[in-house]
C-alpha positions in Angstrom: -34.4 25.8 37.4 -35.6 24.6 33.9 -38.1 26.2 31.6 -41.8 26.3 32.0 -42.8 23.7 29.2 -44.9 26.3 27.8 -41.7 28.7 27.3 -40.0 25.7 25.9 -42.3 25.2 23.1 -42.4 29.1 22.1 -38.6 28.9 22.5 -37.9 26.4 20.1 -40.7 28.0 17.7 -38.8 31.1 17.9 -35.3 29.7 17.6 -36.6 27.8 14.4 -37.8 30.9 12.6 -35.5 32.1 9.8 -36.3 35.6 9.0 -35.0 36.8 5.7 -35.5 40.0 3.5 -37.9 38.8 0.9 -39.3 42.1 -0.9 -40.7 45.7 -0.7 -44.2 46.3 -0.7 -46.7 48.7 0.4 -47.7 49.0 4.0 -51.6 48.8 2.2 -50.9 45.5 0.6 -48.5 44.3 3.3 -51.0 44.6 6.2 -53.9 45.6 4.8 -53.8 48.9 5.7 -56.7 51.1 4.9 -56.6 55.1 3.7 -56.6 57.4 6.9 -55.3 54.9 9.2 -51.5 55.4 10.4 -49.7 52.9 12.6 -47.6 54.1 15.5 -44.9 52.7 17.9 -45.6 50.9 21.0 -48.9 49.9 22.3 -52.2 51.6 21.9 -51.7 55.2 22.9 -54.7 55.4 25.5 -53.8 58.9 26.8 -53.5 60.5 23.5 -50.2 60.8 21.1 -47.1 63.0 22.1 -46.4 65.8 19.8 -43.6 64.2 17.8 -45.8 61.4 16.6 -48.8 64.0 15.8 -45.8 65.8 13.7 -45.0 62.5 12.0 -48.9 61.9 11.2 -49.0 65.4 9.8 -46.4 64.7 7.3 -47.7 61.3 6.5 -51.1 63.1 5.8 -49.8 65.5 3.1 -47.4 62.5 1.8 -50.4 60.4 1.1 -52.5 63.6 -0.5 -55.1 63.5 2.3 -54.2 67.3 3.2 -52.8 69.7 0.7 -50.5 71.2 3.3 -49.4 70.6 7.1 -51.7 72.9 8.4 -54.6 71.2 6.7 -53.2 67.8 7.8 -53.1 69.4 11.6 -56.9 70.0 11.4 -57.7 66.6 9.7 -56.0 64.9 12.8 -57.8 67.0 15.2 -60.8 66.8 13.7 -60.7 62.8 14.1 -60.3 62.0 10.5 -57.4 59.9 11.0 -57.5 56.6 13.0 -54.3 55.7 14.7 -53.4 51.9 15.7 -50.2 50.3 17.1 -48.0 49.1 14.3 -47.0 45.6 16.2 -50.4 44.6 16.0 -50.2 44.6 12.2 -47.0 42.9 12.4 -45.2 46.4 11.4 -42.6 48.0 13.6 -41.9 51.6 13.3 -38.9 53.4 15.1 -39.6 56.6 17.6 -41.9 58.8 16.3 -42.3 57.5 12.4 -45.9 56.7 11.4 -47.0 54.2 8.7 -49.4 55.0 6.1 -50.9 52.9 3.4 -48.9 54.0 0.3 -45.4 53.8 2.1 -43.2 51.4 1.2 -41.9 48.8 3.7 -39.5 46.1 3.9 -40.5 42.4 3.9 -39.1 40.2 6.2 -40.4 36.6 5.9 -39.7 33.3 7.9 -38.2 30.9 5.2 -39.5 28.0 7.4 -43.0 29.3 7.2 -43.4 29.7 11.2 -43.5 33.1 11.7 -45.6 36.0 10.0 -44.0 38.0 7.5 -43.2 41.5 9.3 -42.7 44.7 7.8 -40.9 48.1 8.7 -40.5 51.4 6.8 -37.4 53.1 5.1 -34.9 54.3 7.9 -34.5 58.1 7.0 -30.9 58.2 8.3 -29.7 61.4 9.5 -28.4 62.8 12.9 -30.7 64.3 15.3 -31.7 67.6 13.4 -32.7 65.8 10.4 -36.4 65.7 9.1 -36.3 61.8 9.4 -39.6 60.4 10.4 -38.4 58.8 13.5 -37.5 62.5 14.9 -41.0 63.9 14.6 -40.3 66.9 13.0 -43.0 68.6 10.9 -41.8 70.3 7.8 -41.7 70.3 3.9 -38.2 68.7 4.1 -39.7 65.9 5.9 -42.5 65.4 3.4 -39.7 65.6 0.8 -37.5 62.6 2.5 -40.9 60.7 2.3 -41.2 60.9 -1.3 -37.1 60.4 -1.7 -37.4 57.2 0.4 -40.5 55.8 -1.1 -40.2 57.0 -4.7 -36.1 56.6 -5.2 -34.7 54.3 -2.5 -37.3 51.6 -2.7 -37.8 50.9 -6.1 -33.8 51.2 -6.3 -33.0 48.3 -3.7 -36.1 46.0 -4.3 -34.1 44.1 -7.1 -31.6 42.7 -4.6 -34.3 40.8 -3.3 -34.8 38.3 -6.2 -32.9 35.8 -3.6 -34.2 36.2 -0.1 -31.3 37.5 2.2 -31.2 35.5 5.5 -30.7 38.4 8.5 -29.7 36.7 11.6 -26.0 35.5 10.2 -25.5 39.5 9.2 -26.4 40.0 13.0 -24.3 37.3 14.3 -21.2 38.5 12.5 -21.8 41.9 13.3 -21.6 41.5 17.1 -18.5 39.7 16.9 -17.1 43.0 15.1 -18.7 45.1 17.9 -22.3 46.1 16.9 -24.9 45.8 19.6 -28.1 45.5 17.0 -29.6 48.4 18.2 -27.9 51.6 18.3 -24.6 50.8 16.6 -25.2 49.2 12.9 -21.5 50.0 11.6 -20.4 46.5 11.0 -24.2 45.0 10.0 -24.3 48.3 7.3 -21.0 47.3 6.0 -22.4 43.8 5.1 -25.6 45.2 4.1 -24.0 47.7 1.4 -21.8 45.0 0.0 -24.9 42.6 -0.5 -26.6 45.8 -2.3 -23.4 46.3 -4.2 -23.3 42.6 -4.9 -26.9 42.3 -6.2 -27.8 45.7 -7.9 -26.4 47.2 -11.2 -22.7 48.7 -10.8 -24.5 52.2 -11.3 -26.1 51.9 -7.9 -22.8 52.7 -5.7 -22.6 56.2 -7.5 -26.5 57.0 -7.6 -28.2 59.4 -5.2 -29.7 56.2 -3.6 -26.4 54.5 -3.5 -24.6 57.3 -1.4 -27.6 57.9 0.8 -27.5 54.1 1.6 -24.0 54.2 2.2 -23.8 57.2 4.5 -25.9 56.2 7.2 -25.3 52.9 9.0 -28.7 53.4 10.8 -30.4 52.1 7.6 -29.8 48.9 8.9 -32.0 49.1 11.9 -35.5 48.7 10.1 -34.1 45.8 8.5 -33.4 44.0 12.2 -36.5 45.3 13.7 -38.5 43.4 11.0 -36.2 40.4 11.3 -36.9 40.3 15.2 -40.5 40.7 15.1 -40.6 37.9 12.1 -39.1 35.6 14.3 -40.9 36.6 17.5 -44.1 36.0 16.0 -43.3 32.3 15.3 -43.4 32.1 19.2 -47.1 34.0 19.1 -49.9 31.8 20.6 -48.4 29.1 22.7 -50.7 28.7 25.8 -49.2 29.6 29.1 -45.8 30.8 27.5 -44.4 34.2 29.1 -41.8 34.6 26.1 -42.1 38.3 25.5 -43.2 38.6 21.3 -44.0 42.5 21.3 -42.5 45.4 23.0 -42.1 49.0 22.6 -42.9 52.6 23.8 -45.2 55.2 22.1 -43.3 58.2 24.2 -46.3 58.1 27.0 -47.0 54.4 27.7 -44.2 51.4 27.6 -45.9 47.8 26.9 -45.3 44.3 26.0 -47.3 41.2 24.9 -46.5 37.3 26.0 -46.9 34.4 23.5 -49.8 33.0 25.5 -51.8 36.0 25.2 -51.4 37.5 21.8 -52.5 40.7 21.1 -53.0 41.8 24.8 -51.0 44.7 25.7 -49.6 45.0 29.2 -48.4 48.9 30.0 -46.7 51.3 32.3 -45.8 55.0 32.0 -43.2 55.4 30.0 -40.4 57.2 31.8 -37.7 58.9 30.0 -34.6 56.9 29.3 -31.0 57.9 31.0 -28.6 59.5 28.7 -26.5 62.5 27.7 -28.5 64.8 26.0 -27.4 67.4 23.2 -27.2 70.9 24.6 -28.8 73.1 25.8 -31.5 70.3 26.1 -31.9 68.2 29.1 -33.8 65.0 30.0 -36.9 67.1 30.7 -36.9 68.0 27.2 -37.6 64.4 25.8 -40.5 62.0 25.5 -41.0 59.0 27.7 -39.5 55.6 26.2 -40.4 55.5 22.7 -40.3 53.1 19.5 -40.7 49.5 18.4 -36.8 49.4 18.1 -37.4 48.1 21.5 -37.5 44.6 19.9 -34.2 44.3 19.7 -33.9 43.8 23.2 -37.1 41.9 23.2 -35.0 39.5 20.6 -32.2 39.6 23.2 -29.7 42.2 21.8 -29.4 45.6 22.1 -28.6 46.8 25.4 -29.0 43.1 26.6 -25.9 42.4 24.3 -23.8 45.5 26.0 -21.0 43.4 26.3 -20.2 42.9 22.7 -20.0 46.6 22.0 -17.3 49.0 23.6 -18.5 51.9 21.7 -22.0 51.8 23.7 -20.5 50.8 27.1 -18.7 54.3 26.7 -21.7 56.1 25.4 -23.9 54.6 28.1 -20.8 55.2 30.8 -22.5 56.5 33.9 -26.1 55.4 33.4 -25.7 52.0 34.2 -24.2 49.5 36.7 -22.1 46.5 36.1 -25.0 43.9 37.2 -26.6 44.6 33.3 -24.2 42.3 32.0 -25.7 39.3 34.1 -29.3 39.9 32.9 -28.5 37.7 29.4 -27.9 34.6 31.7 -30.7 35.5 34.0 -33.5 36.9 31.7 -32.9 35.3 28.3 -33.9 31.5 28.0 -31.1 30.6 25.9 -28.4 30.6 23.3 -29.7 31.1 19.9 -28.5 28.7 17.5 -28.4 30.9 14.5 -25.9 33.0 16.3 -22.9 30.4 16.5 -20.2 32.8 16.0 -21.2 35.3 18.8 -23.0 32.7 21.1 -25.7 35.6 21.8 -28.7 34.5 24.3 -32.1 35.2 23.1 -35.8 34.8 24.3 -36.9 37.3 27.1 -38.9 35.8 29.9 -41.4 37.6 31.5 -41.3 34.8 33.8 -37.6 35.2 34.7 -38.3 39.2 34.9 -40.6 38.4 37.9 -38.6 35.4 39.4 -35.4 37.4 39.3 -37.0 40.6 40.2 -34.5 41.8 37.4 -36.1 44.0 34.5 -34.4 44.1 31.0 -32.4 47.1 29.8 -33.6 48.9 26.4 -31.4 51.5 24.5 -33.8 54.0 23.0 -33.5 57.1 21.1 -34.4 60.6 22.8 -36.7 62.6 21.1 -37.5 66.2 22.0 -41.3 66.3 23.4 -42.3 69.5 21.5 -41.6 68.4 18.1 -39.0 71.2 17.3 -35.6 69.6 17.7 -35.8 66.1 16.6 -33.1 63.5 18.2 -31.6 64.5 21.2 -29.5 61.9 21.5 -29.8 58.2 23.4 -30.1 56.4 26.5 -31.2 53.3 28.5 -34.3 52.4 29.7 -35.7 50.3 32.5 -39.2 49.3 32.6 -41.1 49.0 35.7 -41.9 45.3 36.9 -45.9 46.2 36.7 -46.2 44.7 32.9 -44.4 42.1 33.4 -46.0 41.1 36.7 -49.4 41.9 34.8 -48.5 39.5 32.1 -47.6 36.7 34.2 -50.7 37.0 36.4 -53.0 37.1 33.7 -51.3 34.0 32.2 -51.9 32.4 35.6 -55.6 33.3 35.5 -56.2 32.3 31.9 
């Protein structure tokens, strides 16, 4: 069966985008973000925010100077003094519980072909599950301190590397054939990123505090790729009748998506907990539901949709998936991406294909402790229900 004409047009626009790391700027300048507005992952939080997001919000309030301490920040949020919006609605992407505020420095990924909108992501805080990184939603002075380090030391140290934009798809294409999946495993892409920074920055960078931090944490690459994926997908937005998925993610309570033909309109379902191994003594009952804009990796076509490239993630997820997931790329992704010649990776998630085949995509997501105390608990696989895909296609038919 051939592609729907509108999907073909959207796919061509998506495939024509050339996302490149082009700078570092503030979220206020990049997204027109006002004071006392915070951007969160996934669709609008119509049922309220999970505790890890509220914790990250409190940390952001102290970082911004809207509150003198975390207790004052909690009171400010509870009073309604802070507004929350979905990050992707401003072409910003953020992982798990991390929120974005106006003064935060963000990575800028721009389409060198001018089709897509620039997309932005905060700096990844590295660390393991117990770290004060914002994506894990722990509320502490250490978390405030880490935000200052990322924004006041890391950001200015690496921005000179963008004098010439760095095109991102070739990095991920090479990383796939070396065993990455472009969502949970970033070892190879991170090596390439570190080499780029070493070649473009002063020799003192490698031995500096920032250089050591960047070199230590492969997950540092994730936020670059999230923004690159969003930038490329934005090139496909607004094609009347197209069911190409252009936004996707979870806020811990709802999981949602947008399609090209209905830009800005979210279709949502309850966010169940991804299935995976959890750090003891916790269980899956300890975790929030599906969480984070990093689902854009699968929206693009990689991550768990490219599990065949990544033996390490196959092992991690062993027992939590059936082998039928290896057939999903051929069923749900519209074509081989021309900028992935080494890997031959497919891309372009079709909501129509989901409905026609009855197969939903699979998404890798981090697991976050729902009380906001113990941070990251592992990672798992999430299969969203058919409902939001059905709703999107029905809305397209009715439009």
